[in-house]
C-alpha positions in Angstrom: 40.3 -37.4 21.1 38.2 -36.3 24.1 39.5 -32.8 23.5 38.2 -32.9 19.8 34.8 -34.3 20.9 34.4 -31.7 23.7 35.5 -28.9 21.3 33.0 -30.1 18.8 30.2 -30.2 21.2 31.0 -26.6 22.5 31.2 -25.2 18.8 27.8 -26.9 18.1 26.2 -25.7 21.3 27.4 -22.1 20.6 26.1 -22.4 17.0 22.6 -23.5 18.2 22.4 -20.9 20.9 23.4 -18.1 18.4 20.8 -19.5 15.8 18.0 -19.1 18.6 19.0 -15.8 19.7 19.1 -14.6 16.1 15.5 -15.8 15.5 14.2 -14.3 18.7 15.9 -10.9 18.5 14.8 -9.8 15.1 13.3 -6.2 15.1 9.6 -6.0 15.5 7.6 -4.8 12.5 6.8 -1.1 13.1 3.0 -0.5 13.7 1.1 0.8 10.8 0.2 4.5 11.8 -3.2 4.2 10.2 -4.6 1.3 12.3 -6.4 3.3 14.9 -7.0 6.4 12.7 -8.4 5.5 9.3 -9.8 2.5 7.5 -9.2 2.2 3.7 -11.5 0.5 1.2 -9.7 -0.1 -2.2 -6.2 1.0 -1.1 -5.1 -1.8 -3.5 -7.1 -2.3 -6.5 -6.9 -4.6 -9.6 -8.8 -3.6 -12.8 -8.0 -7.0 -14.4 -7.9 -6.6 -18.1 -8.8 -3.2 -19.6 -9.0 -2.1 -23.3 -5.9 0.2 -24.0 -7.0 3.8 -24.5 -10.3 3.6 -22.5 -10.1 5.5 -19.3 -11.1 3.6 -16.1 -11.6 4.8 -12.5 -12.2 3.3 -9.1 -12.9 5.0 -5.6 -10.8 4.8 -2.5 -13.0 5.3 0.5 -11.4 6.5 3.7 -13.2 6.2 7.1 -12.2 8.1 10.1 -12.1 5.6 13.0 -10.1 7.9 15.3 -11.6 10.3 18.1 -10.6 13.4 16.2 -11.4 15.3 13.1 -8.8 14.4 10.2 -8.1 16.4 7.1 -7.4 14.9 3.7 -4.9 17.5 2.6 -3.7 16.4 -0.9 -3.4 13.4 -3.2 -0.8 13.1 -6.0 -0.3 10.5 -8.7 3.2 9.0 -9.5 2.8 9.8 -13.2 0.6 11.8 -15.6 -1.5 8.9 -16.7 -3.4 9.0 -13.4 -5.5 11.6 -12.0 -7.0 11.7 -8.3 -10.1 13.6 -7.8 -10.8 14.8 -4.3 -11.7 17.8 -2.2 -8.4 19.4 -0.9 -8.3 20.1 2.8 -11.5 18.2 3.3 -12.1 17.7 7.1 -13.9 14.5 8.2 -15.1 13.8 11.7 -15.1 10.5 13.5 -17.2 7.9 11.7 -17.3 10.0 8.6 -16.0 8.7 5.2 -14.4 10.6 2.4 -13.7 9.4 -1.2 -10.9 9.8 -3.6 -11.7 8.8 -7.2 -8.5 7.7 -9.1 -8.8 7.7 -12.9 -6.4 6.0 -15.2 -6.2 7.0 -18.9 -5.5 3.3 -19.9 -2.6 4.3 -22.2 -0.6 1.0 -21.4 -0.5 -2.2 -23.3 0.5 -5.2 -21.0 0.7 -5.3 -17.3 0.8 -2.1 -15.2 0.9 -0.9 -11.6 0.6 2.7 -10.6 0.6 4.5 -7.3 -1.0 7.6 -5.8 -0.1 9.3 -2.4 -2.8 10.6 -0.2 -1.8 13.1 2.3 -3.6 13.6 5.7 -3.2 16.0 8.6 -0.4 15.2 11.2 1.9 14.4 8.2 0.4 11.0 7.5 0.8 9.8 3.9 -1.0 6.5 2.5 0.3 5.2 -0.8 -2.5 3.5 -2.8 -1.8 1.1 -5.7 -3.8 -0.1 -8.7 -2.8 -2.6 -11.2 -4.2 -4.5 -14.4 -3.3 -5.3 -17.9 -4.0 -3.2 -21.0 -5.2 -5.2 -24.0 -5.6 -4.0 -27.5 -9.1 -3.2 -28.5 -11.0 -5.9 -30.6 -10.8 -5.3 -34.3 -14.1 -3.7 -35.7 -15.9 -5.7 -38.3 
């Protein structure tokens, strides 16, 4: 009986120590590469309810918070219903802000989510996202 009790205590102690080790040894979340380089306004945008077939747009503002000049090289949408408008290879100095206007043709009925990748110098890419819900136009009277 003593051996069984001792064995049970050892097993539970081992399990407890393993559980603590597993919690403390989880890999750290990798740092966001943009934290000390760029600030984004509207990187995630919600249109709410929009009328199907009516184009809508919003602006992503990107501020250079680094100590070096950055370049907005390119932007490309994940589908043909979305068009990013920007100046390719636009350089912006520390403290300056550039804008990317993202237009959506509104061709979807129901909930939607779309993505646009914005590419910068040094191989950095930021994925922006917008969402909303397309509703049919009100009947005309």
